[in-house]
MISE-98068 format. One record per residue: residue in three letters; x, y, z of N, C-alpha, C in turn. Coordinates in steps of 0.02 Angstrom, whole numbers, padded with zeros to 5 digits, always signed. Layout:
<sites>
ALAXYZXYZXYZ/...
</sites>
This chain:
<sites>
UNK+04125-03890-00634+04166-03842-00596+04145-03847-00521/UNK+04196-03850-00480+04185-03858-00409+04142-03795-00382/UNK+04103-03806-00332+04063-03751-00301+04103-03719-00248/UNK+04104-03654-00252+04140-03615-00199+04090-03566-00171/UNK+04107-03543-00111+04068-03491-00080+04066-03425-00127/UNK+04011-03400-00136+04003-03341-00181+03998-03278-00135/UNK+04043-03230-00145+04038-03169-00107+03994-03120-00144/UNK+03954-03083-00103+03903-03040-00131+03923-02968-00140/UNK+03972-02943-00104+03995-02873-00104+04034-02861-00168/UNK+04009-02821-00212+04039-02808-00279+04069-02736-00279/UNK+04035-02693-00248+04054-02622-00248+04073-02600-00177/UNK+04104-02541-00174+04124-02512-00108+04066-02470-00082/UNK+04076-02443-00020+04134-02454+00025+04135-02525+00049/UNK+04197-02553+00055+04203-02620+00079+04272-02625+00113/UNK+04270-02634+00176+04333-02637+00217+04326-02689+00269/UNK+04328-02755+00247+04326-02811+00296+04381-02804+00347/UNK+04364-02804+00409+04413-02799+00462+04433-02726+00476/UNK+04405-02676+00438+04420-02608+00446+04478-02583+00401/UNK+04497-02520+00409+04553-02493+00370+04619-02503+00405/UNK+04673-02509+00366+04740-02517+00402+04760-02449+00431/UNK+04798-02452+00489+04829-02394+00515+04891-02374+00475/UNK+04891-02313+00449+04946-02297+00404+04991-02244+00436/UNK+04977-02226+00499+05013-02170+00531+05082-02195+00557/UNK+05134-02151+00546+05203-02169+00566+05219-02133+00632/UNK+05179-02087+00654+05195-02049+00714+05223-01981+00698/UNK+05239-01967+00634+05265-01903+00613+05208-01856+00601/UNK+05210-01794+00626+05155-01746+00608+05148-01740+00533/UNK+05205-01734+00498+05201-01734+00423+05247-01790+00398/UNK+05217-01836+00360+05254-01889+00332+05283-01872+00268/UNK+05345-01896+00253+05381-01877+00192+05395-01938+00149/UNK+05384-01932+00084+05396-01989+00035+05449-01966-00014/UNK+05493-02012-00033+05541-02003-00087+05512-02028-00151/UNK+05501-01980-00200+05461-01994-00259+05499-01991-00323/UNK+05482-02037-00368+05506-02033-00436+05578-02049-00448/UNK+05608-02088-00404+05678-02107-00408+05691-02159-00461/UNK+05638-02194-00487+05645-02254-00529+05641-02238-00604/UNK+05635-02174-00622+05615-02157-00691+05664-02102-00714/UNK+05683-02105-00779+05728-02056-00805+05704-01984-00798/UNK+05743-01944-00762+05732-01873-00751+05673-01857-00705/UNK+05643-01905-00677+05587-01894-00627+05537-01851-00653/UNK+05527-01790-00628+05479-01741-00647+05510-01678-00677/UNK+05571-01687-00706+05607-01628-00730+05613-01632-00806/UNK+05569-01596-00842+05569-01599-00916+05608-01539-00939/UNK+05673-01543-00933+05719-01488-00948+05783-01516-00980/UNK+05806-01484-01031+05871-01507-01061+05931-01493-01011/UNK+05920-01462-00955+05971-01453-00906+05995-01519-00881/UNK+05954-01572-00882+05977-01640-00856+06026-01668-00899/UNK+06035-01647-00960+06083-01676-01010+06154-01658-00989/UNK+06163-01608-00947+06230-01587-00928+06265-01638-00884/UNK+06228-01680-00849+06256-01733-00806+06200-01785-00805/UNK+06197-01827-00854+06140-01874-00860+06142-01926-00804/UNK+06202-01949-00788+06202-01999-00733+06172-01975-00669/UNK+06184-01911-00654+06163-01883-00591+06093-01854-00592/UNK+06076-01822-00650+06014-01787-00656+05957-01820-00694/UNK+05974-01876-00729+05925-01909-00770+05923-01982-00757/UNK+05984-02014-00753+05985-02086-00749+06002-02114-00681/UNK+05978-02078-00630+05985-02103-00563+05942-02163-00548/UNK+05895-02179-00596+05857-02240-00588+05897-02304-00593/UNK+05955-02303-00622+05998-02363-00626+06011-02386-00557/UNK+06005-02456-00550+05997-02484-00483+06057-02467-00438/UNK+06119-02468-00455+06171-02446-00408+06160-02379-00382/UNK+06136-02333-00424+06124-02266-00403+06059-02263-00358/UNK+06005-02293-00387+05937-02286-00350+05942-02325-00286/UNK+05977-02380-00283+05988-02414-00217+06017-02373-00169/UNK+06070-02335-00186+06103-02293-00138+06054-02236-00118/UNK+06014-02211-00160+05969-02155-00143+05913-02180-00095/UNK+05886-02239-00109+05835-02269-00066+05861-02282+00002/UNK+05922-02310+00010+05950-02322+00076+05963-02258+00113/UNK+05986-02204+00074+05997-02142+00103+05934-02108+00126/UNK+05879-02115+00088+05816-02086+00107+05789-02118+00173/UNK+05797-02180+00181+05778-02212+00242+05822-02191+00301/UNK+05888-02188+00290+05934-02173+00343+05921-02104+00368/UNK+05904-02055+00327+05896-01987+00350+05826-01976+00377/UNK+05780-02020+00367+05713-02018+00401+05653-02011+00356/UNK+05659-02020+00290+05597-02024+00250+05556-02083+00270/UNK+05490-02076+00264+05446-02124+00288+05426-02175+00236/UNK+05427-02161+00174+05413-02208+00121+05439-02187+00056/UNK+05447-02235+00009+05466-02218-00058+05413-02237-00108/UNK+05404-02192-00158+05351-02204-00208+05382-02200-00277/UNK+05386-02253-00313+05415-02249-00383+05358-02220-00427/UNK+05376-02191-00485+05331-02160-00532+05310-02216-00583/UNK+05245-02225-00590+05221-02278-00631+05219-02258-00706/UNK+05272-02272-00743+05277-02260-00816+05293-02323-00853/UNK+05261-02332-00910+05277-02387-00955+05312-02362-01018/UNK+05295-02302-01040+05328-02272-01100+05348-02203-01084/UNK+05397-02178-01118+05422-02108-01111+05386-02060-01152/UNK+05408-01998-01150+05371-01943-01186+05414-01911-01237/UNK+05471-01940-01255+05511-01913-01308+05549-01850-01294/UNK+05556-01808-01347+05592-01746-01340+05672-01761-01339/UNK+05709-01708-01340+05782-01716-01337+05805-01755-01278/UNK+05771-01748-01221+05790-01777-01161+05767-01851-01154/UNK+05727-01874-01200+05698-01944-01192+05665-01946-01122/UNK+05622-01898-01110+05594-01892-01040+05555-01955-01021/UNK+05573-01981-00964+05543-02043-00934+05548-02102-00979/UNK+05600-02100-01029+05608-02152-01076+05636-02216-01048/UNK+05656-02217-00988+05679-02276-00953+05650-02276-00883/UNK+05627-02329-00859+05597-02333-00792+05597-02405-00765/UNK+05618-02412-00704+05616-02477-00667+05542-02491-00649/UNK+05520-02553-00657+05452-02570-00639+05438-02560-00566/UNK+05378-02539-00552+05357-02517-00486+05334-02576-00440/UNK+05322-02634-00466+05309-02691-00421+05374-02726-00406/UNK+05419-02736-00460+05479-02769-00449+05526-02729-00404/UNK+05522-02665-00408+05567-02622-00366+05549-02627-00297/UNK+05483-02633-00281+05461-02640-00214+05486-02703-00182/UNK+05485-02759-00222+05511-02822-00199+05586-02816-00186/UNK+05623-02783-00233+05695-02774-00227+05714-02730-00172/UNK+05670-02681-00157+05686-02630-00103+05673-02659-00033/UNK+05624-02707-00029+05609-02732+00037+05666-02759+00078/UNK+05708-02801+00049+05763-02834+00089+05819-02780+00108/UNK+05824-02726+00075+05878-02678+00086+05857-02619+00132/UNK+05795-02623+00154+05764-02571+00199+05735-02604+00260/UNK+05722-02565+00309+05692-02592+00373+05628-02555+00392/UNK+05623-02493+00380+05565-02453+00402+05526-02419+00345/UNK+05557-02412+00289+05528-02372+00234+05469-02405+00205/UNK+05413-02367+00200+05354-02390+00164+05367-02399+00093/UNK+05340-02452+00059+05352-02470-00009+05285-02466-00048/UNK+05284-02425-00101+05222-02416-00140+05230-02439-00211/UNK+05183-02474-00234+05179-02494-00309+05119-02461-00337/UNK+05110-02473-00405+05052-02440-00441+05019-02494-00479/UNK+04951-02488-00483+04911-02530-00526+04872-02488-00574/UNK+04887-02493-00635+04848-02458-00690+04790-02502-00708/UNK+04729-02490-00683+04674-02533-00689+04654-02545-00762/UNK+04656-02498-00806+04633-02505-00872+04683-02535-00922/UNK+04741-02564-00896+04791-02591-00935+04782-02668-00944/UNK+04732-02697-00910+04718-02767-00924+04739-02814-00866/UNK+04762-02787-00810+04783-02831-00755+04718-02858-00720/UNK+04721-02919-00693+04667-02944-00653+04684-02929-00579/UNK+04632-02918-00537+04644-02909-00468+04687-02964-00434/UNK+04677-03024-00458+04715-03081-00428+04790-03069-00440/UNK+04810-03045-00496+04882-03029-00510+04908-02985-00456/UNK+04876-02929-00446+04902-02874-00401+04898-02899-00329/UNK+04838-02932-00312+04833-02960-00244+04887-03008-00224/UNK+04907-03050-00271+04957-03098-00257+05025-03068-00255/UNK+05041-03026-00304+05105-02990-00302+05115-02948-00239/UNK+05059-02912-00226+05064-02868-00168+05069-02905-00100/UNK+05033-02960-00093+05037-02998-00031+05111-03026-00023/UNK+05137-03048-00080+05207-03071-00076+05259-03015-00054/UNK+05252-02957-00085+05296-02903-00067+05285-02883+00006/UNK+05222-02885+00027+05203-02866+00095+05236-02915+00146/UNK+05234-02978+00125+05263-03032+00164+05339-03022+00170/UNK+05372-03009+00115+05442-02999+00116+05465-02940+00156/UNK+05424-02885+00151+05442-02824+00187+05419-02818+00260/UNK+05382-02870+00282+05358-02867+00349+05299-02817+00356/UNK+05259-02811+00308+05201-02769+00313+05211-02699+00294/UNK+05252-02680+00247+05266-02611+00230+05243-02591+00162/UNK+05206-02636+00129+05188-02619+00059+05120-02586+00054/UNK+05112-02546+00002+05050-02516-00016+05040-02506-00088/UNK+04979-02489-00112+04969-02488-00181+04933-02423-00202/UNK+04959-02391-00255+04925-02331-00286+04883-02357-00341/UNK+04818-02345-00336+04770-02367-00385+04754-02313-00437/UNK+04772-02325-00499+04765-02276-00550+04710-02298-00601/UNK+04660-02259-00611+04602-02279-00653+04613-02270-00726/UNK+04652-02224-00747+04655-02209-00818+04725-02207-00843/UNK+04750-02146-00849+04819-02134-00871+04823-02130-00945/UNK+04886-02139-00974+04900-02121-01038+04870-02166-01092/UNK+04838-02135-01145+04808-02174-01198+04863-02211-01236/UNK+04922-02181-01244+04976-02217-01280+05000-02279-01242/UNK+04996-02277-01174+05014-02335-01138+04958-02385-01137/UNK+04896-02368-01140+04842-02414-01147+04848-02449-01214/UNK+04866-02409-01269+04872-02441-01333+04931-02493-01333/UNK+04985-02477-01296+05037-02524-01292+05018-02595-01262/UNK+04963-02592-01224+04934-02655-01197+04880-02679-01241/UNK+04870-02652-01299+04822-02674-01346+04753-02645-01340/UNK+04744-02591-01298+04680-02561-01289+04675-02496-01328/UNK+04645-02499-01385+04638-02437-01427+04573-02404-01423/UNK+04522-02433-01391+04455-02405-01382+04462-02350-01331/UNK+04422-02297-01341+04419-02243-01290+04390-02269-01224/UNK+04417-02243-01169+04393-02267-01102+04354-02209-01072/UNK+04290-02222-01057+04251-02169-01024+04277-02157-00953/UNK+04287-02091-00937+04315-02073-00872+04281-02104-00814/UNK+04214-02097-00812+04177-02120-00750+04173-02198-00748/UNK+04172-02230-00809+04171-02302-00811+04238-02332-00787/UNK+04291-02296-00799+04358-02316-00778+04359-02322-00702/UNK+04325-02271-00668+04323-02275-00594+04274-02328-00569/UNK+04221-02344-00608+04177-02400-00587+04218-02465-00589/UNK+04257-02472-00645+04302-02528-00652+04349-02532-00594/UNK+04380-02476-00579+04429-02473-00525+04398-02494-00456/UNK+04341-02471-00445+04305-02492-00381+04295-02566-00377/UNK+04272-02595-00431+04262-02669-00430+04329-02703-00421/UNK+04381-02678-00455+04448-02706-00449+04470-02706-00374/UNK+04461-02650-00343+04483-02644-00272+04442-02689-00225/UNK+04376-02693-00235+04332-02735-00194+04356-02808-00200/UNK+04365-02829-00260+04387-02900-00269+04458-02909-00239/UNK+04502-02862-00245+04567-02871-00212+04561-02873-00138/UNK+04516-02834-00109+04506-02834-00038+04478-02904-00018/UNK+04432-02934-00058+04407-03002-00041+04466-03050-00040/UNK+04510-03044-00091+04567-03091-00099+04614-03087-00040/UNK+04617-03026-00010+04662-03015+00046+04627-03039+00113/UNK+04562-03048+00111+04524-03060+00172+04503-03134+00177/UNK+04481-03164+00123+04455-03231+00121+04513-03281+00129/UNK+04499-03331+00169+04552-03385+00179+04537-03450+00143/UNK+04478-03451+00110+04457-03512+00073+04441-03490+00002/UNK+04446-03531-00048+04428-03511-00119+04355-03487-00124/UNK+04345-03437-00167+04277-03407-00170+04265-03387-00243/UNK+04202-03374-00255+04180-03349-00321+04159-03277-00314/UNK+04178-03237-00366+04158-03169-00371+04135-03158-00444/UNK+04076-03129-00451+04051-03116-00519+04027-03044-00524/UNK+04071-03001-00549+04056-02932-00559+04045-02914-00632/UNK+04035-02853-00647+04026-02833-00714+04092-02835-00751/UNK+04144-02815-00721+04210-02810-00751+04258-02869-00736/UNK+04251-02895-00679+04298-02949-00652+04259-03008-00626/UNK+04285-03068-00637+04258-03128-00613+04317-03171-00586/UNK+04303-03213-00538+04350-03264-00516+04311-03322-00487/UNK+04337-03383-00498+04302-03444-00481+04353-03487-00443/UNK+04350-03484-00377+04394-03528-00339+04462-03496-00322/UNK+04465-03430-00322+04528-03397-00308+04539-03391-00232/UNK+04604-03394-00213+04624-03382-00142+04698-03359-00146/UNK+04716-03312-00102+04785-03287-00099+04815-03314-00032/UNK+04864-03355-00039+04902-03382+00020+04977-03382+00005/UNK+05016-03351+00046+04994-03319+00108+04961-03251+00094/UNK+04919-03231+00139+04889-03167+00133+04936-03113+00155/UNK+04917-03048+00153+04962-02994+00170+04982-02999+00245/UNK+05038-02972+00259+05061-02972+00331+05030-02915+00367/UNK+05023-02855+00338+04987-02799+00372+04917-02818+00378/UNK+04886-02801+00435+04820-02817+00452+04779-02749+00456/UNK+04718-02746+00430+04682-02802+00397+04704-02811+00323/UNK+04744-02763+00295+04764-02767+00226+04818-02715+00213/UNK+04848-02716+00154+04895-02660+00138+04858-02594+00127/UNK+04890-02541+00132+04859-02475+00120+04855-02459+00048/UNK+04802-02420+00030+04790-02402-00037+04784-02323-00045/UNK+04807-02300-00102+04801-02229-00118+04777-02218-00190/UNK+04755-02157-00201+04732-02137-00267+04742-02061-00274/UNK+04752-02043-00341+04767-01970-00350+04720-01935-00399/UNK+04656-01961-00399+04606-01929-00445+04585-01864-00416/UNK+04565-01816-00460+04549-01749-00436+04478-01728-00455/UNK+04447-01766-00500+04380-01750-00524+04328-01770-00468/UNK+04269-01745-00472+04217-01766-00426+04209-01841-00422/UNK+04210-01876-00477+04206-01950-00481+04270-01978-00448/UNK+04329-01949-00459+04389-01976-00430+04391-01968-00356/UNK+04368-01913-00329+04367-01900-00257+04313-01947-00228/UNK+04258-01957-00255+04207-02006-00234+04238-02076-00228/UNK+04276-02094-00281+04307-02164-00282+04353-02165-00223/UNK+04397-02115-00212+04444-02116-00155+04408-02126-00091/UNK+04355-02084-00082+04319-02088-00018+04289-02153-00004/UNK+04271-02188-00054+04238-02252-00044+04286-02312-00039/UNK+04347-02303-00062+04390-02361-00075+04456-02365-00046/UNK+04491-02302-00039+04560-02304-00020+04575-02270+00046/UNK+04638-02265+00065+04656-02237+00129+04689-02170+00123/UNK+04723-02155+00067+04757-02094+00052+04730-02064-00013/UNK+04720-01999-00010+04699-01964-00072+04754-01912-00087/UNK+04786-01917-00143+04837-01868-00165+04798-01814-00208/UNK+04815-01751-00188+04783-01700-00224+04833-01644-00237/UNK+04821-01604-00292+04867-01546-00306+04819-01485-00319/UNK+04839-01429-00294+04801-01368-00304+04850-01306-00312/UNK+04824-01259-00348+04869-01201-00365+04884-01151-00311/UNK+04846-01155-00256+04856-01105-00204+04828-01131-00137/UNK+04840-01094-00083+04820-01118-00016+04744-01126-00011/UNK+04707-01077-00035+04634-01083-00029+04605-01144-00063/UNK+04633-01162-00122+04605-01219-00157+04627-01284-00123/UNK+04684-01284-00090+04710-01343-00054+04659-01353+00006/UNK+04643-01301+00040+04597-01304+00096+04528-01334+00073/UNK+04504-01306+00019+04441-01328-00006+04442-01403-00026/UNK+04496-01425-00063+04501-01492-00083+04508-01539-00021/UNK+04548-01520+00026+04557-01564+00083+04495-01569+00127/UNK+04458-01516+00134+04392-01517+00168+04346-01566+00130/UNK+04348-01560+00065+04304-01606+00024+04322-01678+00036/UNK+04388-01692+00037+04409-01761+00048+04386-01786+00112/UNK+04394-01748+00166+04373-01775+00234+04296-01779+00240/UNK+04259-01734+00207+04186-01734+00213+04159-01795+00173/UNK+04186-01808+00116+04162-01866+00076+04178-01933+00114/UNK+04238-01935+00143+04254-01996+00181+04208-02008+00240/UNK+04193-01951+00274+04145-01953+00332+04077-01977+00312/UNK+04057-01960+00252+03990-01986+00226+03987-02060+00224/UNK+04045-02091+00217+04045-02165+00213+04075-02194+00274/UNK+04085-02155+00325+04110-02175+00392+04182-02207+00382/UNK+04221-02175+00343+04289-02197+00329+04339-02140+00341/UNK+04401-02159+00349+04453-02113+00357+04492-02105+00292/UNK+04504-02043+00270+04545-02030+00209+04596-01976+00223/UNK+04654-01995+00216+04709-01945+00234+04730-01910+00169/UNK+04746-01846+00180+04766-01803+00120+04842-01794+00112/UNK+04862-01801+00049+04931-01797+00032+04937-01756-00032/UNK+05001-01735-00042+05017-01702-00107+05088-01720-00130/UNK+05108-01701-00190+05174-01711-00214+05204-01644-00227/UNK+05272-01645-00236+05307-01581-00247+05373-01595-00283/UNK+05399-01542-00313+05466-01546-00347+05514-01498-00313/UNK+05575-01520-00298+05619-01482-00258+05682-01463-00290/UNK+05700-01399-00289+05766-01377-00313+05790-01325-00254/UNK+05840-01352-00215+05861-01313-00154+05933-01289-00166/UNK+05944-01226-00153+06011-01197-00153+06027-01159-00090/UNK+06088-01136-00083+06106-01103-00019+06067-01042-00004/UNK+06046-01007-00059+06012-00942-00050+05952-00942-00099/UNK+05903-00900-00087+05847-00895-00132+05868-00866-00200/UNK+05917-00824-00198+05946-00796-00262+05978-00849-00306/UNK+06017-00890-00274+06045-00945-00312+05996-00996-00340/UNK+05942-01006-00299+05890-01051-00321+05853-01023-00380/UNK+05838-00957-00379+05803-00925-00429+05841-00923-00496/UNK+05908-00914-00488+05952-00915-00544+05953-00985-00579/UNK+05957-01040-00535+05950-01107-00563+05883-01121-00594/UNK+05831-01099-00564+05763-01107-00590+05755-01078-00657/UNK+05783-01015-00667+05779-00979-00729+05811-01020-00785/UNK+05870-01051-00768+05905-01091-00817+05866-01152-00837/UNK+05836-01188-00784+05795-01244-00801+05735-01227-00843/UNK+05703-01168-00830+05649-01149-00873+05669-01132-00943/UNK+05730-01098-00947+05750-01082-01017+05768-01142-01058/UNK+05786-01197-01023+05806-01261-01057+05748-01309-01064/UNK+05687-01285-01049+05629-01335-01050+05629-01372-01116/UNK+05616-01438-01112+05608-01482-01171+05534-01480-01191/UNK+05518-01429-01233+05447-01419-01252+05416-01481-01283/UNK+05453-01511-01329+05430-01571-01364+05410-01625-01315/UNK+05449-01635-01264+05436-01689-01214+05374-01668-01172/UNK+05370-01606-01153+05310-01579-01119+05247-01597-01159/UNK+05252-01578-01223+05194-01589-01265+05177-01666-01273/UNK+05230-01707-01279+05220-01778-01287+05188-01807-01224/UNK+05209-01783-01165+05176-01806-01105+05107-01782-01099/UNK+05095-01718-01112+05031-01684-01104+04981-01711-01153/UNK+05004-01720-01219+04958-01744-01267+04927-01812-01249/UNK+04969-01854-01221+04946-01921-01198+04898-01918-01141/UNK+04896-01862-01105+04853-01858-01046+04786-01825-01063/UNK+04773-01809-01123+04710-01775-01135+04649-01813-01109/UNK+04608-01780-01070+04549-01814-01047+04558-01857-00988/UNK+04623-01864-00964+04638-01910-00908+04640-01872-00844/UNK+04614-01900-00793+04607-01868-00727+04674-01881-00685/UNK+04727-01847-00708+04792-01860-00671+04827-01791-00668/UNK+04842-01769-00607+04879-01709-00593+04852-01645-00626/UNK+04790-01646-00649+04762-01587-00679+04780-01575-00746/UNK+04828-01612-00774+04852-01599-00842+04798-01611-00894/UNK+04752-01657-00885+04703-01672-00935+04647-01619-00938/UNK+04651-01568-00897+04598-01518-00900+04607-01475-00963/UNK+04664-01471-00992+04676-01431-01053+04666-01474-01114/UNK+04603-01497-01126+04592-01548-01177+04599-01524-01250/UNK+04579-01463-01261+04572-01439-01329+04622-01383-01350/UNK+04682-01396-01350+04731-01350-01368+04739-01356-01443/UNK+04758-01298-01472+04771-01296-01543+04847-01293-01554/UNK+04874-01341-01588+04944-01345-01601+04963-01289-01651/UNK+05006-01244-01627+05025-01189-01669+05103-01186-01670/UNK+05129-01151-01719+05200-01146-01725+05230-01091-01684/UNK+05234-01106-01620+05264-01057-01573+05310-01097-01528/UNK+05348-01062-01488+05395-01098-01444+05364-01147-01395/UNK+05301-01129-01377+05267-01173-01326+05214-01216-01356/UNK+05212-01223-01422+05169-01271-01457+05095-01261-01436/UNK+05077-01199-01426+05005-01184-01408+04985-01201-01338/UNK+05032-01223-01297+05012-01241-01227+05019-01177-01182/UNK+05057-01128-01201+05066-01068-01161+05126-01071-01119/UNK+05160-01017-01109+05223-01014-01074+05213-01033-01001/UNK+05159-01007-00968+05147-01018-00897+05135-01094-00883/UNK+05093-01124-00925+05082-01195-00915+05144-01236-00925/UNK+05180-01223-00980+05240-01262-00994+05291-01256-00941/UNK+05302-01198-00914+05354-01189-00864+05330-01225-00797/UNK+05269-01220-00781+05244-01251-00720+05242-01327-00727/UNK+05221-01353-00785+05218-01424-00793+05283-01457-00801/UNK+05333-01421-00832+05395-01453-00848+05437-01464-00784/UNK+05425-01428-00734+05466-01435-00670+05417-01451-00616/UNK+05394-01516-00614+05351-01541-00562+05279-01556-00577/UNK+05261-01556-00640+05193-01572-00661+05143-01525-00630/UNK+05160-01463-00623+05112-01415-00592+05099-01426-00520/UNK+05143-01461-00486+05135-01472-00415+05174-01419-00379/UNK+05165-01409-00315+05204-01357-00278+05280-01365-00290/UNK+05313-01308-00306+05385-01309-00320+05420-01289-00250/UNK+05458-01335-00224+05494-01321-00164+05563-01293-00182/UNK+05565-01228-00198+05626-01197-00223+05646-01141-00175/UNK+05710-01132-00171+05739-01081-00127+05793-01104-00079/UNK+05807-01062-00030+05856-01085+00023+05824-01136+00068/UNK+05860-01171+00110+05831-01220+00155+05780-01187+00197/UNK+05789-01123+00221+05739-01090+00265+05675-01079+00224/UNK+05680-01060+00161+05621-01048+00121+05586-01111+00105/UNK+05624-01162+00088+05589-01227+00072+05557-01255+00133/UNK+05587-01248+00191+05555-01271+00255+05490-01234+00268/UNK+05487-01169+00252+05425-01131+00261+05372-01153+00211/UNK+05395-01171+00150+05345-01193+00101+05315-01262+00120/UNK+05356-01304+00152+05334-01367+00179+05285-01357+00233/UNK+05303-01312+00281+05258-01298+00336+05191-01272+00310/UNK+05192-01229+00259+05130-01203+00233+05083-01257+00206/UNK+05113-01307+00175+05074-01364+00148+05045-01405+00210/UNK+05083-01412+00259+05057-01452+00319+05003-01414+00351/UNK+05007-01346+00353+04955-01306+00389+04888-01306+00354/UNK+04889-01323+00288+04824-01322+00255+04790-01394+00262/UNK+04826-01441+00292+04796-01503+00305+04831-01565+00269/UNK+04886-01551+00238+04924-01605+00206+04957-01645+00263/UNK+04944-01713+00260+04975-01758+00312+05037-01794+00282/UNK+05043-01793+00215+05100-01829+00189+05123-01793+00123/UNK+05187-01785+00115+05215-01747+00059+05263-01789+00020/UNK+05249-01802-00044+05298-01837-00087+05345-01784-00116/UNK+05409-01798-00117+05459-01750-00145+05498-01785-00200/UNK+05498-01752-00255+05540-01776-00313+05592-01718-00322/UNK+05657-01738-00322+05711-01687-00322+05737-01681-00391/UNK+05756-01617-00411+05787-01604-00473+05857-01642-00473/UNK+05890-01645-00416+05953-01679-00405+05944-01721-00343/UNK+05921-01787-00349+05904-01825-00288+05961-01830-00241/UNK+06022-01844-00267+06079-01854-00219+06090-01790-00177/UNK+06094-01736-00212+06107-01671-00175+06050-01655-00132/UNK+05986-01667-00159+05924-01645-00119+05919-01686-00057/UNK+05930-01750-00058+05922-01791+00004+05972-01768+00055/UNK+06035-01752+00035+06083-01726+00083+06065-01658+00110/UNK+06033-01617+00068+06011-01552+00094+05955-01561+00143/UNK+05908-01608+00130+05857-01624+00180+05889-01643+00247/UNK+05937-01689+00243+05968-01713+00304+06002-01657+00342/UNK+06044-01618+00308+06089-01571+00340+06055-01506+00357/UNK+06009-01485+00313+05986-01414+00319+05911-01408+00335/UNK+05871-01452+00307+05797-01440+00311+05768-01482+00368/UNK+05784-01544+00378+05760-01581+00435+05766-01546+00501/UNK+05827-01518+00514+05832-01482+00581+05779-01424+00587/UNK+05767-01387+00531+05719-01335+00536+05650-01363+00547/UNK+05633-01419+00511+05566-01445+00519+05553-01473+00587/UNK+05606-01496+00621+05603-01522+00688+05588-01463+00736/UNK+05622-01407+00724+05608-01351+00766+05538-01322+00757/UNK+05512-01328+00696+05441-01308+00683+05394-01357+00714/UNK+05412-01416+00734+05367-01464+00765+05331-01508+00714/UNK+05351-01509+00655+05316-01551+00603+05356-01611+00583/UNK+05416-01619+00610+05452-01682+00608+05480-01697+00679/UNK+05486-01761+00695+05511-01780+00759+05588-01803+00747/
</sites>
């Protein structure tokens, strides 16, 4: 075997050339989320009343229109939801999804400014060279607009689909993810073939050419919420997505994110996701919300939640030991089911345009720099953002 330069850096923090600049100039950046998957984050039989509009907007003619509209009205980036399998139920929740690497490549030529994000599920068997090459190609096609969401664990049923039936230790998954990211950064930095010999990944003579267009590399994000997950984010990525039940806990988490990053002399930006249902008045929005709750697809909620047991994603895995009982909510509890079914327990942007704008401002005031929005009705929601909410946000000074 030919001899290649051996790189010694196996673990983070590792940022050859520094971290990429991810700022767009907007005080609060906005992302269009979950457009690529059936029903997005809406686990309610209400979507069956108009499946094309409320569930199957992922079909390319529809989703292409939505992506182009999101860019035209001023969204900063789009983030597909990384799903491989659905969660069942009457709604077949998330039972169809466009791939999140292929869609970034398809989206690049039809957009000019929109940031493009893909996902890498580390424990599903991908090698860093796969993602480094795919990502550099998409970054080249898009002129430097691509980024990656690094997911350490996720659903056991999806891991099984990839042939992994052994249990994955939570902390070890993050150790694996860190080595994955470090090797990927080497691949984006080195211009000559090299050798990397880690515990989880090895490569002998790999090089990625062309390298990424963005310098020094594409931007990275992670959504872990455990102490190990936050430590991983502080050491390795540029964005940390977090979800909290109230203002005080958001402040606490965001302060923790920044202090951990400072420990490693790195910058880590705080972001969150949300689910939006906007109507002309608060009363109409509450009436619609009541209907969505009444129609919740409990079997699909359970299917999704059951696959998340023990996984550090969106806080759902914290309820590990539920007892399945014969009640309407299958032992999960009414409050949890209603919160999780409409937005995965993330902030719900519900109400009139004025109310929703105030809720967005409140998230920005606790330190959120970027907000992902998944709409109950994406076509209607994007137009409402353009016509009603963006003008208010501009008056507030949080959008230009």
